[in-house]
Backbone as JSON, one array per atom type, in Angstrom:
{
  "sequence": "EDGQTSVENLFACGEVCGGVHGANRLGGNALADTQVFGRRAGFAAALACDLSEMQYNFTSVEAEKDRIESLMKEGSINPIEMKKEIQQLMWEKVSIVRNEQNLKAALERLIEMKEELNDLNVDNRTQFNESLLTALEVINMVEICILIVKSAILRRESRGAHFREDFPQTNDELWKKSIVMGPNKIRFAKR",
  "N": [[111.48, 295.01, 29.21], [113.66, 296.26, 27.39], [115.37, 297.41, 29.09], [114.47, 299.82, 30.01], [113.86, 301.73, 32.57], [111.21, 303.52, 35.22], [112.39, 305.67, 35.26], [113.3, 308.56, 32.97], [115.28, 307.85, 30.35], [117.17, 306.39, 31.39], [118.37, 303.56, 32.04], [118.27, 299.66, 33.0], [120.1, 297.1, 33.87], [120.81, 293.17, 34.06], [120.91, 291.58, 37.57], [120.1, 294.23, 39.04], [117.52, 294.81, 37.53], [115.48, 292.52, 38.45], [113.31, 289.81, 39.15], [112.97, 288.5, 36.78], [113.68, 285.63, 36.79], [111.85, 284.43, 38.8], [111.05, 284.2, 42.68], [112.96, 282.54, 42.92], [116.32, 282.36, 42.14], [118.57, 280.77, 40.63], [122.2, 280.57, 41.76], [124.39, 282.42, 38.98], [122.85, 282.54, 36.93], [122.51, 285.25, 36.73], [124.62, 285.84, 35.31], [123.92, 285.41, 32.8], [121.71, 286.97, 32.32], [123.11, 289.43, 32.42], [124.54, 289.67, 30.14], [122.32, 289.0, 27.97], [120.33, 291.04, 28.72], [121.87, 293.07, 28.88], [122.84, 293.85, 26.41], [120.4, 294.37, 25.07], [119.55, 296.87, 26.5], [121.86, 298.48, 26.06], [121.69, 299.04, 22.99], [119.07, 300.07, 23.41], [119.65, 301.83, 25.29], [121.64, 303.73, 23.33], [119.92, 303.89, 21.2], [118.11, 306.15, 22.34], [120.03, 308.05, 22.87], [120.47, 308.89, 20.74], [117.98, 309.89, 19.58], [117.29, 311.96, 21.25], [117.67, 314.95, 22.76], [119.84, 315.82, 24.86], [118.31, 316.87, 28.33], [118.78, 319.23, 30.99], [117.98, 319.17, 34.2], [118.69, 322.23, 35.88], [118.04, 322.72, 38.95], [117.64, 320.31, 40.03], [120.04, 319.75, 39.74], [121.65, 321.35, 41.49], [120.19, 320.82, 43.73], [120.9, 318.18, 44.65], [123.77, 318.7, 44.69], [123.68, 320.98, 46.72], [122.33, 318.46, 48.7], [124.75, 316.89, 48.86], [126.81, 318.54, 50.01], [125.71, 318.93, 52.48], [125.79, 316.97, 53.8], [128.59, 316.77, 54.43], [129.9, 316.63, 57.17], [130.8, 316.99, 61.23], [129.77, 314.79, 63.25], [128.38, 312.27, 65.2], [128.57, 309.53, 64.58], [129.68, 306.95, 62.86], [130.0, 306.53, 59.52], [131.08, 303.97, 58.29], [130.95, 302.17, 60.44], [128.32, 301.9, 61.06], [127.4, 300.93, 58.38], [128.32, 298.71, 58.56], [127.15, 297.6, 60.87], [124.38, 297.61, 59.93], [124.97, 295.4, 57.8], [125.41, 293.46, 59.68], [122.98, 293.79, 60.96], [120.87, 292.67, 59.17], [121.93, 290.2, 58.23], [121.34, 288.74, 60.66], [118.23, 288.9, 61.53], [117.04, 289.07, 59.23], [117.7, 287.27, 57.06], [118.22, 284.15, 55.89], [116.43, 282.17, 57.25], [113.37, 283.69, 57.89], [110.9, 285.47, 60.41], [107.96, 286.95, 61.84], [108.32, 288.11, 64.28], [111.24, 288.84, 64.15], [111.66, 290.04, 61.87], [110.37, 292.36, 62.58], [111.56, 293.76, 64.64], [113.98, 294.12, 62.85], [112.92, 296.16, 61.27], [112.44, 298.17, 63.26], [114.98, 299.13, 64.08], [116.04, 299.97, 62.05], [114.99, 301.74, 61.13], [115.04, 303.64, 63.6], [117.84, 303.92, 62.42], [117.73, 305.34, 60.2], [116.85, 307.7, 61.61], [118.87, 308.31, 62.39], [121.08, 309.18, 60.45], [121.3, 312.02, 60.17], [123.37, 312.41, 62.01], [125.7, 311.63, 61.11], [129.25, 311.37, 60.57], [131.08, 312.98, 58.26], [133.91, 313.19, 56.02], [135.1, 316.47, 55.05], [136.79, 316.47, 52.42], [137.48, 316.77, 48.71], [138.65, 314.96, 47.59], [139.1, 311.46, 46.94], [137.38, 310.84, 49.02], [136.23, 308.61, 51.24], [134.78, 308.35, 53.24], [132.33, 309.93, 52.64], [131.64, 308.73, 50.44], [130.98, 306.08, 51.59], [129.06, 306.98, 53.55], [127.11, 308.02, 51.46], [126.58, 305.35, 51.01], [125.3, 304.31, 52.72], [123.15, 305.88, 53.42], [121.61, 304.92, 51.3], [121.22, 301.95, 52.16], [120.03, 301.83, 54.04], [117.41, 302.84, 53.28], [116.59, 300.81, 51.15], [116.82, 298.6, 52.58], [114.59, 299.02, 54.45], [112.77, 298.91, 52.93], [112.83, 296.27, 51.94], [112.36, 294.94, 54.31], [109.98, 295.29, 55.02], [108.44, 294.61, 52.66], [109.07, 291.77, 53.33], [107.59, 291.24, 55.55], [105.23, 291.82, 54.89], [104.74, 289.8, 53.15], [103.17, 287.16, 53.9], [103.91, 284.19, 53.75], [105.75, 281.49, 52.43], [108.4, 281.62, 49.57], [110.41, 280.74, 46.96], [113.34, 282.06, 47.61], [112.42, 283.52, 50.2], [111.78, 282.5, 52.88], [109.43, 282.0, 55.25], [109.34, 281.02, 58.5], [107.23, 281.22, 60.18], [105.46, 281.25, 58.06], [105.43, 278.95, 56.58], [104.27, 277.6, 54.11], [103.96, 278.22, 50.67], [101.69, 280.16, 49.0], [99.98, 280.46, 46.44], [97.44, 281.49, 45.59], [97.2, 283.66, 47.03], [99.56, 284.71, 47.03], [100.93, 284.86, 44.63], [102.22, 287.21, 43.16], [103.72, 290.29, 42.29], [105.54, 292.47, 45.17], [105.58, 295.89, 44.85], [107.0, 298.44, 45.82], [107.43, 301.84, 46.7], [108.13, 305.41, 47.35], [106.34, 306.28, 49.89], [103.78, 304.3, 48.98], [102.42, 301.0, 47.98], [102.02, 298.81, 45.67], [100.47, 295.8, 44.1], [101.75, 293.56, 41.88], [100.37, 291.39, 39.28], [101.67, 288.05, 38.61]],
  "CA": [[112.35, 294.3, 28.03], [114.97, 296.97, 27.19], [115.73, 297.65, 30.31], [114.48, 301.37, 30.93], [113.32, 302.28, 33.72], [110.57, 304.2, 35.07], [113.04, 307.24, 34.99], [113.34, 308.44, 31.3], [116.71, 307.49, 29.66], [117.99, 305.32, 32.91], [118.43, 302.09, 31.5], [119.07, 299.04, 34.13], [120.41, 295.75, 33.52], [121.45, 292.45, 35.11], [120.54, 291.74, 38.92], [119.19, 295.11, 39.42], [116.38, 294.63, 36.98], [115.2, 291.44, 39.24], [112.06, 289.12, 38.53], [113.6, 287.57, 35.26], [113.64, 283.99, 37.19], [111.21, 284.42, 39.96], [111.96, 284.52, 43.4], [113.76, 281.37, 42.97], [117.09, 282.42, 40.96], [119.69, 279.36, 40.67], [123.27, 281.16, 41.49], [124.91, 282.16, 38.16], [121.92, 282.55, 36.1], [122.82, 286.4, 36.95], [125.68, 286.16, 34.29], [123.28, 285.21, 31.35], [121.04, 287.87, 32.15], [123.71, 290.64, 32.14], [124.71, 289.29, 28.58], [121.39, 289.29, 27.36], [119.98, 292.27, 29.32], [122.6, 294.47, 28.89], [122.82, 294.12, 25.18], [119.41, 295.07, 24.83], [119.86, 298.06, 27.55], [122.82, 299.09, 25.54], [121.04, 299.22, 22.08], [117.95, 301.05, 23.8], [120.24, 303.33, 25.41], [122.14, 304.19, 22.2], [118.88, 304.93, 20.54], [117.66, 307.13, 23.23], [120.36, 309.45, 22.9], [120.26, 309.41, 19.11], [116.55, 310.32, 19.34], [116.5, 313.25, 21.76], [118.4, 315.91, 23.07], [119.5, 315.82, 26.85], [118.01, 318.01, 29.08], [119.51, 319.0, 32.05], [117.21, 320.01, 35.04], [119.53, 322.38, 36.85], [117.45, 322.75, 39.98], [117.59, 318.93, 40.55], [121.52, 319.42, 40.19], [121.74, 321.77, 42.83], [119.82, 319.92, 44.91], [121.65, 317.1, 44.59], [125.35, 319.32, 45.06], [123.15, 321.04, 48.31], [122.17, 317.55, 49.94], [125.84, 316.06, 49.5], [127.45, 319.45, 50.61], [125.18, 319.05, 53.63], [126.56, 315.38, 54.52], [129.68, 316.74, 55.04], [129.69, 317.43, 58.83], [131.18, 316.54, 62.07], [128.47, 314.3, 63.8], [128.64, 311.24, 66.23], [128.23, 308.24, 63.66], [131.09, 306.33, 61.95], [129.58, 305.53, 58.76], [131.48, 302.66, 58.3], [130.33, 301.41, 61.87], [126.86, 302.16, 60.83], [127.37, 300.16, 57.39], [128.49, 297.31, 59.68], [125.82, 297.11, 61.82], [123.18, 297.19, 58.89], [125.16, 294.27, 57.13], [124.8, 292.42, 60.6], [121.29, 293.56, 61.04], [120.13, 292.03, 57.86], [122.07, 288.93, 58.43], [120.78, 288.28, 61.86], [117.14, 289.36, 61.37], [116.39, 289.57, 58.05], [118.55, 286.28, 56.13], [117.79, 282.94, 54.85], [114.99, 281.95, 57.74], [112.39, 285.01, 58.42], [109.84, 285.55, 61.0], [107.14, 288.0, 62.16], [109.2, 289.04, 65.37], [112.76, 289.54, 63.78], [111.51, 291.26, 60.71], [109.86, 293.69, 63.0], [112.73, 294.14, 65.41], [114.87, 294.48, 62.23], [112.43, 297.13, 61.07], [112.41, 298.87, 64.28], [116.43, 299.31, 64.19], [116.35, 300.9, 60.86], [114.13, 302.95, 61.36], [116.04, 304.29, 64.26], [118.79, 304.2, 61.97], [116.95, 306.53, 59.55], [116.67, 308.84, 62.04], [120.52, 308.37, 62.99], [121.66, 309.45, 59.29], [121.98, 313.34, 60.12], [124.4, 312.9, 62.74], [127.02, 311.05, 60.4], [130.97, 312.17, 61.28], [131.61, 312.96, 57.11], [134.98, 314.46, 56.13], [135.17, 317.55, 54.42], [137.38, 316.58, 51.39], [137.17, 316.62, 47.81], [139.12, 313.52, 46.72], [139.16, 310.17, 47.8], [136.29, 311.05, 50.4], [135.99, 307.03, 51.8], [133.28, 308.54, 54.3], [131.08, 310.47, 51.89], [130.7, 307.37, 49.69], [130.39, 305.38, 52.64], [127.7, 307.66, 54.14], [125.83, 308.08, 50.92], [126.05, 303.99, 50.34], [124.53, 303.72, 54.2], [121.98, 306.17, 53.3], [120.55, 304.22, 50.29], [121.21, 301.15, 52.53], [118.85, 302.21, 55.29], [116.05, 302.98, 52.8], [116.21, 299.16, 50.5], [116.76, 297.58, 53.54], [113.35, 299.3, 55.14], [111.55, 298.4, 51.77], [112.64, 294.76, 51.74], [112.08, 294.01, 55.57], [108.37, 296.17, 55.18], [108.2, 293.38, 51.84], [109.35, 290.61, 54.2], [106.31, 291.38, 56.69], [103.64, 291.51, 53.92], [104.33, 288.45, 52.4], [102.84, 285.79, 54.64], [103.86, 282.91, 52.75], [107.13, 281.3, 51.67], [108.43, 281.34, 48.43], [111.71, 280.88, 46.79], [114.58, 282.21, 48.51], [111.84, 283.9, 50.82], [111.03, 281.71, 53.82], [109.09, 282.57, 56.86], [108.86, 279.7, 59.45], [106.05, 281.22, 60.92], [104.27, 280.93, 57.18], [106.2, 278.11, 55.57], [103.74, 277.22, 52.79], [103.43, 279.0, 49.56], [100.24, 280.63, 48.44], [99.49, 281.18, 45.13], [96.41, 282.19, 45.31], [96.96, 284.94, 47.27], [100.59, 285.67, 46.59], [101.62, 285.04, 43.11], [102.4, 288.6, 42.85], [105.51, 290.76, 43.17], [105.27, 293.52, 45.69], [105.99, 297.05, 44.22], [107.17, 299.33, 46.82], [108.03, 303.01, 46.33], [107.92, 306.46, 48.29], [104.57, 306.25, 50.46], [103.02, 303.37, 48.47], [102.48, 299.87, 47.93], [101.02, 297.88, 44.98], [100.54, 294.58, 43.7], [101.32, 292.91, 40.42], [100.28, 289.98, 39.56], [102.5, 287.7, 37.55]],
  "C": [[113.44, 294.8, 27.19], [115.39, 297.48, 27.94], [115.31, 299.34, 30.97], [113.33, 300.77, 32.04], [112.14, 303.24, 34.02], [111.12, 305.63, 35.07], [113.6, 307.64, 33.81], [114.88, 308.81, 31.24], [117.55, 306.97, 30.7], [117.56, 304.43, 32.59], [119.03, 300.97, 32.82], [119.15, 297.34, 33.32], [120.95, 294.68, 34.45], [120.87, 292.34, 36.97], [119.33, 293.13, 39.51], [118.21, 295.48, 38.74], [115.31, 293.79, 37.99], [114.05, 290.87, 38.6], [112.06, 288.19, 37.2], [113.17, 286.0, 35.9], [113.01, 283.96, 38.63], [111.89, 284.57, 41.31], [112.65, 283.6, 43.96], [115.42, 281.22, 42.17], [118.04, 281.51, 41.28], [121.17, 280.67, 40.37], [124.12, 280.91, 39.91], [124.35, 282.07, 36.84], [121.75, 284.04, 35.77], [123.38, 286.45, 35.48], [124.81, 286.47, 32.9], [122.44, 286.55, 31.43], [121.77, 289.46, 31.97], [124.37, 290.66, 30.93], [123.22, 289.51, 27.88], [120.52, 291.0, 27.44], [120.6, 293.59, 28.9], [123.04, 294.76, 27.21], [121.4, 294.92, 24.86], [119.25, 296.64, 25.52], [120.71, 298.45, 26.82], [122.61, 299.72, 24.27], [119.83, 300.31, 22.67], [118.48, 302.44, 24.38], [120.45, 304.29, 24.31], [121.21, 304.83, 21.38], [118.37, 306.05, 21.12], [118.62, 308.28, 22.88], [120.42, 309.71, 21.78], [119.12, 310.29, 19.02], [116.42, 311.66, 19.85], [117.8, 313.82, 22.68], [118.75, 315.72, 24.76], [119.42, 317.09, 27.49], [118.37, 317.6, 30.39], [118.56, 320.09, 33.07], [118.58, 320.5, 36.06], [119.39, 322.92, 38.11], [117.86, 321.31, 40.53], [119.37, 319.07, 40.6], [122.14, 320.16, 40.96], [121.23, 321.22, 44.07], [120.4, 319.37, 45.52], [122.9, 317.72, 45.39], [124.73, 319.82, 46.73], [123.12, 319.37, 49.26], [123.86, 316.87, 50.06], [126.66, 316.85, 50.44], [126.89, 319.15, 52.28], [125.33, 317.96, 54.43], [127.8, 315.69, 55.24], [130.02, 317.62, 56.47], [130.66, 316.76, 59.66], [129.92, 316.15, 62.56], [129.17, 312.69, 64.71], [128.88, 310.12, 65.87], [129.24, 308.05, 62.87], [130.18, 305.94, 60.76], [129.84, 304.23, 58.34], [131.33, 301.81, 59.24], [128.87, 301.19, 61.29], [126.53, 300.99, 59.69], [127.31, 298.68, 57.67], [127.72, 296.73, 60.09], [124.7, 297.06, 60.97], [123.31, 295.91, 58.14], [125.05, 293.16, 58.44], [123.61, 292.43, 61.02], [120.86, 292.24, 60.09], [120.45, 290.57, 58.17], [120.99, 288.2, 59.44], [118.93, 288.12, 61.9], [116.62, 289.47, 60.26], [116.76, 288.2, 56.74], [117.52, 284.99, 55.65], [116.47, 282.56, 55.7], [114.12, 283.25, 58.79], [111.46, 284.53, 59.57], [109.62, 286.6, 61.38], [108.32, 288.68, 63.16], [110.75, 289.68, 64.89], [112.26, 290.31, 63.02], [111.27, 292.61, 61.52], [110.61, 294.34, 63.95], [113.92, 294.89, 64.46], [114.32, 295.82, 61.64], [112.54, 298.34, 62.02], [113.65, 299.64, 64.25], [116.4, 300.35, 63.13], [115.64, 302.16, 60.57], [114.67, 304.14, 62.64], [117.22, 304.81, 63.28], [118.8, 305.1, 61.0], [117.1, 307.93, 60.13], [118.09, 309.48, 62.36], [121.41, 309.28, 61.91], [122.04, 310.8, 59.23], [123.03, 313.4, 60.96], [125.65, 311.99, 61.9], [128.11, 311.79, 60.31], [131.31, 311.67, 59.47], [132.82, 313.63, 57.06], [134.96, 315.19, 55.25], [135.94, 317.65, 53.12], [136.45, 316.52, 50.42], [137.23, 315.39, 46.69], [139.05, 312.63, 47.73], [138.54, 310.11, 48.92], [135.73, 309.84, 50.55], [134.3, 307.56, 52.71], [132.14, 309.01, 53.84], [130.83, 309.21, 50.98], [130.35, 306.24, 50.17], [128.87, 305.75, 53.05], [126.23, 307.95, 52.77], [125.36, 306.3, 50.56], [124.78, 303.95, 51.33], [123.15, 304.51, 53.85], [120.57, 305.33, 52.62], [120.65, 302.49, 51.12], [119.91, 300.93, 53.34], [117.66, 302.08, 54.49], [115.98, 302.02, 52.05], [116.16, 298.69, 51.41], [115.3, 297.95, 54.42], [112.62, 298.88, 54.12], [111.69, 296.66, 51.66], [112.04, 294.23, 53.05], [110.39, 294.37, 55.23], [107.88, 294.8, 53.84], [107.81, 292.26, 52.49], [107.9, 290.16, 54.86], [105.5, 291.15, 56.0], [103.6, 290.32, 53.41], [104.61, 287.4, 53.59], [102.88, 284.52, 54.01], [105.33, 282.84, 52.96], [107.15, 281.16, 50.39], [109.47, 281.69, 47.93], [112.38, 281.08, 47.75], [113.5, 283.16, 49.89], [111.27, 283.02, 51.56], [110.85, 282.24, 54.77], [108.92, 281.29, 57.39], [107.53, 280.01, 60.32], [104.31, 281.12, 59.73], [105.06, 280.05, 55.97], [105.85, 277.27, 54.16], [103.94, 278.39, 51.66], [102.04, 278.79, 49.53], [99.76, 281.12, 47.35], [98.41, 281.75, 45.19], [96.13, 283.51, 45.86], [98.05, 285.64, 47.16], [101.17, 285.93, 45.54], [101.24, 286.2, 42.5], [103.53, 289.02, 43.22], [104.75, 292.28, 43.58], [105.94, 294.92, 45.3], [105.92, 298.28, 45.48], [107.86, 301.02, 46.19], [107.82, 304.19, 47.68], [106.44, 306.24, 48.84], [103.47, 305.37, 49.75], [103.36, 302.16, 47.78], [101.6, 299.39, 46.58], [101.78, 296.4, 44.56], [100.8, 294.08, 42.65], [101.46, 291.6, 40.65], [101.23, 289.64, 38.14], [101.85, 286.86, 36.53]]
}
C-alpha cells in the first residue's frame, strides 16, 4: 500500500510493484500507478528516513564491491551480445503465444546462459564502463527471465496477457492466485 518492499527501507512504485491491475493491464494505466503509488511511496520513504537512523552493513558493501570487481575480467562472451540473445530468446519462446515446448527450450538455454555468466568480457575501467553496466544488467536479466519462464510453465492456464496455446482456458478454481517466486522457493498467494 505504501510501496514498502520486503527489504527494509526500500520502497517501490509503478510497474515494478505489479499486481494492481491483475494479469490484464491496459496500456497507459501504469502512468496513473506511478502517480498514486509514487506519492504514497515517497511519503512513506520520507517518514522512514525521519524515524530511523540509517544503518550500513559494511560487510554487505564490501561483498558487493568484491562481486563487481570480480566481473571486470577478460572473457569470451560479450555482454552486449548476450543481452541481445536474451531479448531474442524471450521474444521467440516466451512472448505473446506460449506453450510448454517453447517455455522449456527457453528455460534450458537460460540455465546454460547462467553458467556462461562467469565468462563475460568486462572492461576494467572505472568511468563510463558500459560493458560493466551491461554485464550487471545481463546477470539480472538471466535471473529474472528464469523466474518468468518457470512461473509461465507452472501456470497451466491462460490469464490476461499470459496465453498458453496448450492451455487456452482460464481456470479460476485452480489458478486465481499469484505465483510468488524467490531463491529456491515458490509460494502461491490467493487474490
